[in-house]
C-alpha positions as a Markdown table, in Angstrom:
| # | Residue | x | y | z |
|---|---|---|---|---|
| 1 | Met | 0.9 | 70.5 | 11.4 |
| 2 | Glu | 1.8 | 69.8 | 14.7 |
| 3 | Ile | 0.2 | 67.1 | 16.6 |
| 4 | Thr | 0.3 | 66.5 | 20.3 |
| 5 | Tyr | 0.0 | 62.8 | 21.7 |
| 6 | Asn | -0.9 | 61.8 | 25.2 |
| 7 | Ala | -0.2 | 58.7 | 27.0 |
| 8 | Thr | -3.4 | 57.1 | 27.9 |
| 9 | Gly | -4.1 | 57.0 | 31.5 |
| 10 | Tyr | -1.3 | 59.7 | 32.1 |
| 11 | Asp | -0.7 | 63.4 | 32.2 |
| 12 | Ile | 2.4 | 62.8 | 29.7 |
| 13 | Tyr | 2.3 | 64.7 | 26.5 |
| 14 | Arg | 4.6 | 64.8 | 23.2 |
| 15 | Asn | 4.3 | 66.8 | 20.1 |
| 16 | Ser | 5.4 | 65.8 | 16.8 |
| 17 | Lys | 5.3 | 67.5 | 13.3 |
| 18 | Ser | 6.5 | 64.3 | 11.5 |
| 19 | Lys | 6.4 | 61.2 | 13.5 |
| 20 | Ile | 3.0 | 59.3 | 14.1 |
| 21 | Tyr | 3.3 | 57.6 | 17.4 |
| 22 | Thr | 0.9 | 54.7 | 18.5 |
| 23 | His | 2.4 | 53.6 | 22.0 |
| 24 | Ala | 4.2 | 55.0 | 25.1 |
| 25 | Val | 6.3 | 53.2 | 27.5 |
| 26 | Ile | 5.7 | 54.3 | 31.0 |
| 27 | Phe | 8.4 | 54.3 | 33.5 |
| 28 | Arg | 9.4 | 55.7 | 36.9 |
| 29 | Asn | 12.8 | 56.9 | 37.8 |
| 30 | Val | 13.7 | 54.9 | 41.2 |
| 31 | Gly | 16.5 | 57.5 | 42.0 |
| 32 | Asp | 14.0 | 60.6 | 41.9 |
| 33 | Ser | 10.5 | 59.0 | 41.6 |
| 34 | Asn | 8.5 | 61.7 | 44.2 |
| 35 | Asp | 7.8 | 65.4 | 43.8 |
| 36 | Asn | 7.9 | 67.6 | 46.7 |
| 37 | Tyr | 4.5 | 66.5 | 47.9 |
| 38 | Gly | 5.2 | 62.8 | 47.8 |
| 39 | Ala | 3.5 | 62.1 | 44.4 |
| 40 | Thr | 5.1 | 59.8 | 42.1 |
| 41 | Ile | 6.6 | 61.0 | 39.0 |
| 42 | Tyr | 6.2 | 58.8 | 35.9 |
| 43 | Gly | 8.3 | 59.6 | 32.5 |
| 44 | Ala | 7.4 | 58.1 | 29.0 |
| 45 | Thr | 9.0 | 57.3 | 25.8 |
| 46 | Phe | 6.8 | 57.5 | 22.7 |
| 47 | His | 7.0 | 55.1 | 20.1 |
| 48 | Thr | 5.8 | 54.5 | 16.3 |
| 49 | Ser | 4.5 | 51.1 | 17.0 |
| 50 | Leu | 3.9 | 48.3 | 19.4 |
| 51 | Lys | 7.0 | 46.4 | 18.3 |
| 52 | Thr | 9.4 | 49.5 | 18.9 |
| 53 | Ala | 7.5 | 50.0 | 22.1 |
| 54 | Gln | 8.1 | 46.4 | 23.4 |
| 55 | Ala | 12.0 | 46.9 | 22.5 |
| 56 | Gly | 12.0 | 50.5 | 24.3 |
| 57 | Ser | 10.4 | 48.5 | 27.4 |
| 58 | Arg | 13.3 | 46.0 | 27.2 |
| 59 | Asp | 15.7 | 48.9 | 27.2 |
| 60 | Ile | 14.2 | 50.7 | 30.3 |
| 61 | Ala | 14.1 | 47.3 | 32.1 |
| 62 | Arg | 17.9 | 46.9 | 31.7 |
| 63 | Arg | 18.7 | 50.4 | 33.5 |
| 64 | Ser | 19.1 | 50.0 | 37.4 |
| 65 | His | 17.5 | 53.6 | 38.2 |
| 66 | Leu | 14.3 | 53.2 | 35.8 |
| 67 | Glu | 11.4 | 51.0 | 36.5 |
| 68 | Phe | 9.1 | 49.7 | 33.8 |
| 69 | Ile | 5.5 | 50.2 | 34.5 |
| 70 | Glu | 3.5 | 49.3 | 31.3 |
| 71 | Ile | 3.0 | 49.9 | 27.5 |
| 72 | Val | -0.1 | 52.2 | 26.8 |
| 73 | Pro | -1.6 | 53.4 | 23.6 |
| 74 | Val | -1.5 | 57.1 | 22.7 |
| 75 | Thr | -4.2 | 59.5 | 21.8 |
| 76 | Lys | -3.7 | 62.4 | 19.7 |
| 77 | Glu | -4.9 | 66.0 | 19.4 |
| 78 | Ile | -4.5 | 68.2 | 16.4 |
| 79 | Asn | -2.9 | 71.7 | 17.4 |
C-alpha cells in the first residue's frame, strides 16, 4: 500500500511503499528560489526520524546554494 506524506505547512509531498517518514527538512535553493511569478520555491527531504532530519539539516546548511528553513513533522494519507 502506498502512503503519501505531506510536509506540514507546505505543499510538498512524497510517496512511499516501504519507508515511514516522520519529519521533513524544508529548504530553498538560493540560486533558483523564485518561480516566474516571484513566489519562493521550497524543497524538502523526508526522513524516518527527528535524528536523521537533524543530520539532514546540517548537510543542507553546508551547501552554499541551499538555505535551511526548518524541520517540520509530516502527515500521512493512505492512497
